[in-house]
C-alpha positions as CSV (number, residue, x, y, z in Angstrom):
1,M,0.0,0.0,0.0
2,K,1.3,3.5,-0.9
3,L,0.9,6.5,1.3
4,T,1.5,10.1,0.2
5,Y,1.9,12.7,3.0
6,Y,0.6,16.3,2.3
7,G,1.5,17.8,5.6
8,H,-0.1,18.2,9.1
9,S,-2.7,15.3,9.2
10,C,-3.4,15.2,5.5
11,F,-2.4,12.0,3.6
12,Q,-3.6,9.8,0.8
13,V,-3.6,6.1,0.4
14,S,-4.5,4.0,-2.6
15,I,-6.5,0.7,-2.2
16,K,-7.7,-1.4,-5.1
17,G,-7.3,1.5,-7.5
18,K,-9.2,3.9,-5.3
19,K,-7.6,7.1,-4.0
20,I,-8.5,8.0,-0.4
21,L,-7.6,11.4,1.1
22,F,-7.7,12.2,4.8
23,D,-8.3,15.5,6.6
24,P,-7.3,17.9,3.8
25,F,-5.5,21.0,5.1
26,I,-3.0,22.2,2.5
27,T,-3.8,25.7,1.2
28,Y,-3.3,27.3,4.7
29,N,-0.3,25.2,5.7
30,E,2.8,27.2,5.1
31,L,4.9,23.9,5.3
32,A,2.9,22.6,2.3
33,K,3.2,25.7,0.1
34,D,4.8,23.7,-2.7
35,V,1.8,21.4,-2.9
36,S,-0.9,22.3,-5.4
37,V,-4.3,21.4,-4.1
38,D,-5.7,21.5,-7.6
39,S,-3.3,18.7,-8.6
40,I,-4.7,16.2,-6.1
41,E,-7.2,13.7,-7.5
42,T,-9.2,11.5,-5.1
43,D,-12.2,9.2,-5.0
44,Y,-12.9,9.7,-1.3
45,I,-12.2,12.2,1.5
46,F,-12.4,10.9,5.0
47,L,-12.8,13.6,7.8
48,S,-11.9,12.7,11.3
49,H,-13.5,15.8,12.7
50,G,-14.5,19.4,11.9
51,H,-11.6,21.6,12.9
52,V,-10.3,23.9,10.2
53,D,-6.9,22.2,10.2
54,H,-8.5,19.0,9.0
55,I,-11.3,20.3,6.8
56,A,-10.1,23.5,5.2
57,D,-9.7,22.2,1.6
58,C,-12.4,19.6,1.7
59,I,-15.1,21.6,-0.1
60,S,-12.9,22.8,-2.9
61,I,-11.5,19.3,-3.6
62,A,-14.9,17.7,-3.4
63,Q,-16.4,20.2,-5.8
64,R,-13.6,19.8,-8.3
65,T,-13.3,16.0,-8.2
66,G,-16.8,14.9,-7.3
67,C,-15.4,12.5,-4.7
68,Q,-17.4,11.1,-1.9
69,V,-16.9,12.6,1.5
70,V,-17.2,10.4,4.6
71,A,-17.7,12.1,7.9
72,N,-19.9,12.0,11.0
73,W,-23.6,13.0,10.7
74,E,-23.1,16.6,11.7
75,I,-20.3,17.3,9.2
76,H,-22.3,15.4,6.5
77,E,-25.3,17.8,7.1
78,W,-23.0,20.8,7.2
79,L,-21.4,19.8,3.9
80,N,-24.8,19.2,2.3
81,K,-25.8,22.8,3.2
82,K,-22.5,24.0,1.5
83,G,-23.5,22.2,-1.7
84,I,-21.5,19.0,-1.3
85,S,-24.1,16.3,-1.8
86,N,-21.9,13.2,-2.4
87,T,-21.5,12.4,1.3
88,H,-21.7,9.3,3.4
89,P,-22.5,9.8,7.1
90,M,-21.1,7.5,9.8
91,N,-20.6,7.6,13.5
92,T,-18.6,6.0,16.3
93,G,-19.0,2.2,16.4
94,G,-20.4,1.9,12.9
95,K,-18.9,0.2,9.9
96,W,-19.5,0.2,6.2
97,N,-18.4,-1.9,3.2
98,F,-17.0,0.4,0.5
99,D,-15.8,-0.7,-2.9
100,F,-12.1,-0.7,-1.7
101,G,-12.8,-2.5,1.7
102,K,-14.4,-2.1,5.1
103,V,-14.2,0.9,7.4
104,K,-15.1,1.0,11.1
105,C,-15.4,4.2,13.0
106,V,-13.9,4.2,16.5
107,V,-13.5,6.6,19.4
108,A,-11.2,9.6,19.3
109,Q,-10.9,11.7,22.5
110,H,-10.8,15.3,21.2
111,S,-13.3,18.1,20.3
112,S,-15.0,18.9,17.0
113,G,-16.2,22.4,16.1
114,L,-16.7,23.4,12.4
115,P,-15.0,26.5,10.9
116,D,-18.1,28.7,11.2
117,G,-18.4,27.8,14.9
118,S,-21.3,25.3,14.5
119,Y,-21.3,21.9,16.2
120,G,-19.1,19.4,14.6
121,G,-20.3,16.2,16.2
122,N,-18.1,13.4,17.6
123,P,-14.5,13.2,16.5
124,M,-13.6,9.7,15.2
125,G,-10.8,7.4,14.2
126,F,-11.0,4.9,11.3
127,I,-10.0,1.2,11.0
128,F,-9.5,0.2,7.3
129,T,-9.5,-3.5,6.4
130,S,-8.9,-4.6,2.8
131,E,-7.4,-7.2,0.6
132,E,-4.3,-5.0,0.3
133,G,-3.8,-4.4,4.0
134,N,-5.2,-3.0,7.2
135,F,-4.5,0.3,9.0
136,Y,-5.8,2.6,11.6
137,Y,-6.0,6.4,11.5
138,S,-6.7,7.8,14.9
139,G,-7.5,11.3,14.0
140,D,-6.7,13.9,16.7
141,T,-6.9,12.1,20.0
142,A,-5.5,11.6,23.4
143,L,-4.2,8.2,24.4
144,T,-7.3,6.1,25.3
145,L,-7.8,2.6,26.7
146,D,-10.3,2.1,23.9
147,M,-7.3,1.6,21.6
148,Q,-6.8,-1.8,23.3
149,L,-10.0,-3.0,21.5
150,I,-8.7,-2.3,18.0
151,P,-6.6,-5.5,17.6
152,S,-9.8,-7.5,18.1
153,W,-11.2,-5.9,15.0
154,A,-8.1,-5.9,12.7
155,K,-4.5,-7.0,12.6
156,L,-2.8,-3.8,11.6
157,D,0.0,-3.4,9.1
158,F,0.5,0.2,10.1
159,S,-1.2,3.1,12.1
160,V,-1.3,6.8,11.6
161,L,-1.1,8.7,14.9
162,P,-0.6,12.3,16.0
163,I,2.6,13.0,17.9
164,G,2.7,16.8,18.3
165,D,1.5,17.1,21.9
166,N,-0.5,20.1,23.2
167,F,-3.7,19.3,21.3
168,T,-3.2,15.5,21.0
169,M,-1.0,12.7,22.2
170,D,2.8,13.3,22.5
171,V,5.5,10.9,21.3
172,S,5.6,8.9,24.5
173,D,1.8,8.4,24.5
174,A,1.9,7.5,20.9
175,V,4.5,4.8,21.7
176,R,2.1,3.4,24.3
177,A,-0.8,3.6,21.8
178,A,1.3,1.5,19.5
179,D,1.5,-1.1,22.3
180,F,-2.2,-1.0,22.7
181,L,-2.7,-1.4,19.0
182,Q,-0.2,-4.2,18.7
183,C,1.3,-2.3,15.8
184,K,5.0,-1.8,15.2
185,K,4.9,0.6,12.2
186,I,3.6,4.1,12.9
187,V,3.3,7.1,10.6
188,G,3.5,10.3,12.6
189,V,1.3,13.2,11.8
190,H,0.0,16.5,13.4
191,Y,3.4,17.9,14.3
192,N,5.6,21.0,13.4
193,T,2.8,22.8,11.6
194,F,2.3,25.4,14.3
195,G,4.5,26.6,17.2
196,F,2.3,24.7,19.7
197,I,3.2,21.3,18.2
198,K,6.9,21.5,17.3
199,I,8.8,18.3,18.1
200,D,12.3,17.0,18.0
201,M,12.0,14.6,15.1
202,A,15.2,12.7,15.8
203,A,14.3,12.2,19.4
204,A,10.8,11.0,18.4
205,T,12.3,8.4,16.0
206,T,14.7,7.2,18.7
207,A,11.9,6.9,21.2
208,F,10.0,4.5,18.9
209,A,13.1,2.6,18.0
210,T,14.0,2.1,21.7
211,A,10.5,0.6,22.1
212,G,11.1,-1.8,19.2
213,K,8.9,0.1,16.8
214,T,9.4,2.1,13.7
215,L,8.3,5.8,13.4
216,L,8.0,7.0,9.8
217,L,8.0,10.8,9.2
218,P,7.7,11.2,5.4
219,A,8.5,14.6,3.9
220,I,5.6,16.6,2.6
221,A,4.6,15.3,-0.9
222,E,6.7,12.2,-0.3
223,T,5.1,8.8,-1.2
224,I,6.2,5.8,0.9
225,D,5.4,2.0,0.6
226,L,3.8,0.4,3.6
């Protein structure tokens, strides 16, 4: 499975020929200034929650590509009012069989307001299972004991976790999350974009290695094989 990182918590994976984009925040991310949003093609957008740093480019990409946007009920309704009708609402605990595989929504401990200040519903994480591999994207979250349930639903090839602290887990909590997930390969996101979430990347990599795990920190616009 290939993963392309677009900065902050935005990344794209390809499964069975379908391109799946997560939490698009590119235009307003100075670190991603060399990425053209208009060059990104996708079949799906998955939104973990409604904060602007996860949803800012969703409407423009959805309008241009006609992709389906998957989000919680409140974000689904908000997008419909903004003219985005190709949406699929989900919520915590639910699952759905898409044409690329199955997705289950799980708990994320965070908040979720929309850019205009309206209610953004529950934040979520996603477990993807497919013929090409399984992975978990936690969205923005604290470390939770609920993560111990995830191995009962899927044997994970990799997980995508926030490591920037202040708003989410820090590196040490992400290492512990990897233990709960029984997952040794972690892609780190939600770091360095703002002053609040600056990290020491070398120290983070070492912390995971010391715990017998691999932390991958792809450069913006880099594609890696997982």
